[in-house]
Backbone as a ProteinNet text record, in pm:
[ID]
protein_1_A
[PRIMARY]
MTTKRLVGVSLQDRLHYYTKINSNGCWEWQNSVNNSGYGFVRDGKKMRTVHRASYELHHDTIVPHDICVYHTCSNYICINPAHLVVGRRQDVSDYMYQQGNDNAYGGNPIDSCKHCNRSMNRNLLKRWHNDKCKMFTSLI
[TERTIARY]
90.2	3.2	89.4	71.6	139.9	81.2	165.5	123.9	104.1	-8.6	-29.7	-86.5	-70.5	-114.8	-261.6	-349.7	-494	-521.3	-556.5	-588.4	-736.2	-763.5	-909.9	-992.6	-926.4	-994	-994.5	-1105.2	-1108.8	-1002	-973.6	-866.8	-936.4	-1050.9	-1102.5	-1095.9	-1125.4	-1108.3	-954.7	-876.9	-718.9	-670.4	-721.3	-690.8	-747.3	-857.6	-914.6	-833.7	-813.4	-736.1	-598.2	-530.7	-383	-376.2	-481.7	-475.7	-504.8	-424.5	-439.8	-467.2	-575.6	-622	-570.3	-499.7	-429	-512.9	-478.3	-538.3	-534.6	-438.1	-418	-504	-584.3	-681.9	-612.2	-496.1	-427.4	-467.5	-493	-519.5	-383	-299.5	-170.7	-160.4	-110.9	-93.1	12.2	-9.2	67.6	132.3	148.8	192.2	304.9	338.7	461.2	471.9	595.1	610.4	743.5	743.5	859	973.5	1094.3	1214	1190.7	1084.2	1053	955.2	907.7	822.2	677.1	630.4	492.8	440.8	320	267.9	227.2	240.7	207.7	118.7	32.5	-62.7	-82.7	-95.1	-123.5	-266.8	-297.9	-425.4	-446	-488.9	-484.4	-336.1	-291.4	-156.4	-54.7	-100.9	-7.4	-0.3	115.1	123.3	94.5	22.4	-16.5	7.4	26.1	42.3	-90.9	-84.5	-218.9	-300.2	-217	-305.7	-376.8	-315.9	-391	-505	-477.2	-593.1	-705.1	-666.3	-766.2	-858.3	-787	-861.1	-950.2	-902.1	-993.4	-1113.8	-1104	-1196.9	-1309.7	-1262.6	-1342.5	-1418.6	-1357.9	-1426.1	-1485.8	-1476.3	-1539	-1500	-1362.2	-1309.4	-1182.9	-1130.5	-1002.4	-911.3	-806.9	-714.9	-627.8	-629.5	-535.7	-380.5	-307.6	-169	-79.7	-119	-47.4	-88.8	-184.7	-239.8	-182.1	-133.3	-90.8	-193.6	-192.4	-271.6	-174.3	-187.2	-88.1	-156.6	-80.7	-119.9	-120.2	-223.1	-231.6	-163.8	-152.4	-85.2	52.4	113.2	259.1	296.6	212.9	235.1	229.5	339.6	354.2	245.3	235.2	158.6	9	-33.6	-173	-257.9	-371.1	-466.9	-602.1	-615.1	-739.6	-772	-902	-927.3	-948.4	-982.4	-995.8	-861	-752.1	-612.6	-556.2	-630.9	-579.1	-644	-557.4	-614.6	-550.9	-603.2	-545.9	-501	-397	-341.7	-215.1	-169.8	-56.9	58.6	189.7	310.1	339	306.3	321.5	243.6	108.8	30.1	82.7	141.8	206	305.6	399.1	516.6	449.2	362.6	297	243.2	163.1	111.7	217.5	313.9	418	499.3	510.9	574.1	472.2	344.8	261.7	251.9	274.4	253.8	393.2	484.2	624.3	687.5	649.8	689.4	820.2	934.6	1067.6	1083.3	1021.3	1036.1	920.5	861.4	759.9	783.9	677.8	685.7	785.1	737.2	807.3	937.2	947.6	1074.3	1192.3	1179.9	1292.8	1312.9	1420.5	1432.8	1482	1468.2	1506.2	1654.7	1727.3	1863.9	1890.1	2006.3	2049.2	2170.3	2163.7	2281.3	2408.7	2526.4	2651.1	2716.3	2661.2	2717.3	2627.4	2492.8	2410.3	2311	2321.2	2243.2	2090.5	2046.4	1906.7	1856.8	1736.9	1668.2	1582.5	1596.8	1506.9	1514.5	1421.6	1431.1	1563.1	1607.4	1743.8	1759.1	1658.7	1679.5	1701.4	1634.2	1647.6	1787.4	1828.3	1951.1	2071.1	2065.8	2163.6	2160	2046.6	2039.1	2083	2046.1	2086.6	2140.8	2092.9	2103.1	2267.7	2324.4	2446.8	2557.5	2553.8	2641.6	2625.9	2493	2467.3	2487.9	2462.7	2498.1	2649.9	2727.5	2863.5	2938.3	2878.8	2924.6	2890.4	2786.9	2723.5	2812.1	2830.2	2903.9	3055.1	3107.4	3249.3	3276.2	3160.2	3175.1	3176.5	3125.7	3119.4	3245.4
-119.1	-11	134.1	221	332.7	430.5	472.5	581.1	718	780	912	995.7	1118.3	1193.2	1217.3	1169.7	1197.5	1324.9	1444.3	1551.6	1573.3	1599.5	1643.4	1515.2	1395.4	1271.7	1233.8	1186.7	1145.3	1042.3	1048	951.1	808.7	775.1	652.4	609	690.8	656.5	627.4	714	695.6	561.1	518.8	393.6	281.3	299.9	203.1	178	308.6	312.8	252.4	259.5	223.5	83.7	8.9	-130.4	-235.8	-333.8	-469.1	-581.6	-642.2	-759.8	-886.9	-940.3	-1086.5	-1197.6	-1315	-1438.6	-1471.4	-1421.5	-1458.9	-1367.5	-1283.5	-1192	-1060.2	-1035.1	-911.7	-805.1	-683.4	-568.4	-497.3	-512.7	-458	-319.9	-235.1	-87.3	-82.6	-7.7	-6.1	127.9	215.3	343.5	356.9	483.5	507.4	427.3	393.5	328.1	399.5	395.1	441.7	350.2	393.9	297.1	183	171.3	55.4	-35.1	12.6	-77.2	-55	56	78.2	171.5	153.9	253.1	371.5	485.3	599.1	689.2	775.2	853.2	981.7	1087.2	1230.6	1237.3	1281.7	1301	1457.1	1541.2	1681.5	1735	1790	1846.4	1735.9	1625.9	1523.8	1395.6	1332.8	1196.5	1081.8	977.3	878.1	744.8	653.4	515.5	466.5	390.6	354.3	247.7	161.8	63.5	123.1	231	301.2	372.8	429	515.4	416.4	311.9	211.9	153	124.8	82.2	183.3	307.2	418.3	454.3	434.3	440.2	342.6	213	111.4	82.2	124.3	116.8	247	343.5	482.1	520.5	527.6	555	637	696.2	748.4	665.5	619.3	548.2	627.3	641.3	722.9	691.8	803.9	785.1	675.9	645.4	555	412.8	396.2	250.6	230.6	104.1	57.4	-10.8	-2	-71.3	-179.9	-302.2	-399.5	-499	-566.1	-671.2	-804.7	-884.1	-1019.9	-1117.9	-1047	-1103.3	-1088.8	-1015.9	-980.4	-921.8	-850.8	-793.4	-643.3	-572.4	-425.9	-341	-387.4	-302.9	-332.4	-438.5	-481.9	-374.2	-339.1	-254.9	-311.1	-450.4	-510.7	-494	-442.2	-414.9	-543.7	-657.3	-786.1	-839.4	-781.7	-824.6	-727.6	-620.8	-520.1	-534.3	-529	-511.2	-397.1	-347.9	-240.7	-300.9	-253.1	-293.1	-209.7	-229.9	-179.7	-238.8	-180.2	-232.3	-372.5	-393.7	-526.8	-621.2	-580.1	-690.1	-723.1	-629.7	-666.7	-763.8	-743.3	-832.7	-973.5	-977.5	-1101	-1179.2	-1111.6	-1177.2	-1233.9	-1164.5	-1225.1	-1340.3	-1328.3	-1448.1	-1569.4	-1547.9	-1660.5	-1736.8	-1646.4	-1700.4	-1763.9	-1761.8	-1816.9	-1743.8	-1605.2	-1527.1	-1467.5	-1553.2	-1479.9	-1400.9	-1431.4	-1351.3	-1268.1	-1204.7	-1124.6	-991.9	-939.5	-810.3	-812.3	-883.8	-862.8	-945.1	-1046.4	-1128.3	-1067.6	-974.4	-919.2	-991.7	-1080.8	-1168.6	-1077	-1133.1	-1072.9	-1115.1	-1015.8	-1047.5	-969.5	-998.7	-935.1	-836.9	-722.7	-634.7	-694.9	-678.1	-736.8	-673.4	-545.1	-459.5	-468.4	-462.2	-468.7	-590.8	-667.9	-798.8	-788.6	-659.3	-623	-694.8	-742.3	-818.6	-719.6	-712.8	-623.3	-680.1	-607.5	-644.4	-611.9	-717.3	-706.3	-575.7	-518.4	-393.7	-280.6	-261.4	-157.1	-178.3	-296.5	-318.5	-275.6	-319.5	-269.2	-121	-65.9	65.4	176.9	153.7	253.6	200.9	88	54.5	10.6	-57.2	-113.1	10.6	100.6	223.6	295.4	325.5	426.3	349.4	208.7	133.1	125.5	104.3	89.2	223.6	326.1	464.4	489.8	450.3	475	386.3	253.5	164.4	200.5	266.7	306.5	414.9	482.2	606.4	566.6	431.1	393.7	341.4
-1.5	-5	-0.8	-88.5	-80.1	16.7	94.3	202.8	139.7	175.7	141.5	259.3	261.8	371.8	357.2	456.8	456.2	534.3	467.3	527.2	558.2	677.8	706.3	725	742.4	766	912	969.5	1106.8	1153.3	1276.7	1328.9	1304.7	1327.5	1304.9	1157.1	1065.1	917.9	881.4	942.2	907.3	964.6	1089.2	1128.6	1046.9	989	902.1	764	711.7	585.1	587	697.1	693.4	766.4	766.8	844.7	745.8	767.8	683.4	785.4	759.7	848.8	788.3	886.7	842.7	887.6	834.8	865.8	1018.8	1088.8	1225.2	1314.5	1253.2	1331.9	1361.3	1338.7	1375.6	1273.8	1314	1224.2	1222.9	1131	1125.1	1066.8	1125.5	1098.6	991.2	867.6	756.4	731.1	831.5	807.2	925.6	961.3	1028.9	1166.5	1202.4	1329.7	1381.1	1520.7	1599.9	1582.3	1665.4	1668.5	1752.7	1832.2	1910.2	1844.5	1726.8	1639.4	1658.8	1750.6	1762	1639.1	1602.1	1503.3	1569.6	1499.3	1548.6	1457.8	1496.8	1420.2	1481.2	1403.6	1454.2	1492.5	1616	1665.9	1709.2	1614.4	1647.9	1643.5	1761	1773.6	1824.2	1870.1	1930.6	1853	1868.6	1819.3	1911.2	1870.5	1961.4	1902.6	1992.9	1952	1888	1777.5	1720.7	1793.7	1861.7	1944.8	2068.9	2119	2223.9	2156.8	2053.7	1996.7	1945.9	1891.8	1858.9	1976.6	2086.3	2200.4	2251.4	2260.6	2307.1	2217.5	2082	1987.9	1998.6	1998.3	1995.8	2130.3	2233.6	2382	2423.6	2353.9	2379.9	2519.2	2541.5	2662.7	2645.9	2769.7	2766.5	2870.4	2836.2	2909.9	2993.7	3127.6	3189.1	3154.7	3173.5	3128.3	3206.7	3339.5	3416	3380.2	3288.6	3259.2	3117.8	3096.1	2970	2889.3	2753.6	2664.1	2596	2620.5	2572	2480.2	2406.9	2303.9	2355.9	2349.9	2389.7	2276	2161.1	2046.1	2023.6	2106.1	2102.1	1962.2	1910.4	1767.2	1796.9	1782.8	1810.5	1716.6	1597.8	1507.9	1502.9	1569.8	1578.4	1648.1	1588.1	1642	1667	1665.5	1679.7	1821.2	1852.8	1989.5	2061.7	1989.4	2062.9	2112.3	2051.3	2115.1	2192.1	2232.8	2326.6	2466.7	2563.1	2708.4	2781.8	2881.7	2965.3	3097.9	3157.4	3279	3319.4	3437.1	3478.8	3419.6	3428.4	3372.4	3429.4	3560.8	3619.1	3559.6	3521.7	3447.6	3314.1	3245.1	3111.3	3137.5	3238.4	3269.4	3309.8	3395.3	3440.9	3332.4	3242.5	3114	3034.5	3004.2	2914.8	3004.4	3116.4	3194.8	3193.9	3215.4	3209.8	3074.2	2962.7	2835	2791.3	2878	2839.8	2724.4	2721.7	2615	2620.2	2614.1	2616.8	2494.2	2381.8	2254.1	2239.8	2354.7	2335.5	2249.8	2202.3	2140.7	2018.1	1915.2	1778	1784.6	1865.7	1852.8	1906.3	2008.3	2069.5	2208.7	2212	2321.4	2447	2570.8	2679.7	2722.9	2752	2797.8	2921.8	2985.7	3111.7	3076.1	3151.6	3136.7	3193	3126.7	3171.6	3286.7	3320.4	3414	3555.4	3543.9	3657.4	3668.2	3559.6	3557.1	3548.3	3517.7	3507.5	3374.7	3378.6	3253.7	3174.4	3042.1	2975	2823.3	2744	2599.7	2537.7	2452.2	2397	2317.5	2242.4	2169.2	2263.3	2378.7	2466	2532.3	2562.1	2626.9	2537.2	2413.8	2306.5	2282.9	2270	2234.2	2341.7	2455.2	2560.9	2685.5	2748.9	2869.9	2904.6	2811.6	2843	2847.1	2773.7	2772.7	2888.9	2919.4	3040.4	3162.3	3168.4	3292.6	3313.5	3206	3211.7	3274	3217.2	3250	3414.3	3449.3	3581.5	3681.9	3645.2	3731.6	3744.5	3633	3647.4	3734.3	3774.9	3862.1	4011.6	4027.7	4169.3	4229.8
[MASK]
++++++++++++++++++++++++++++++++++++++++++++++++++++++++++++++++++++++++++++++++++++++++++++++++++++++++++++++++++++++++++++++++++++++++++++

């Protein structure tokens, strides 16, 4: 699908336009994504994650900032409201652990920092944690 800018089109219509429905039931976002793999869309003057916008639109609610909207399908670009649930960050961690989801969220395995032994997503670990942790531990 070629991406084009839809000016003056409602958020709901833009979500529908840029979505591809797969055989596994995921509604995959086909437009812009951030460096963590989440889909993003402009909503008025701010940018929002598409899965959160989709959840709020389909459930006619506003999710507080301290509550997460997470994917039960472990697919970052899925916006199917049937695959989205709300909860605290601990709920997300508990869910992934219960599912045995070592490769949760887009196939990004969990690793431990070689400096502080903290476990986290390999992408986050490589991108920023190792260097910052190394710098911090060298000061101690």
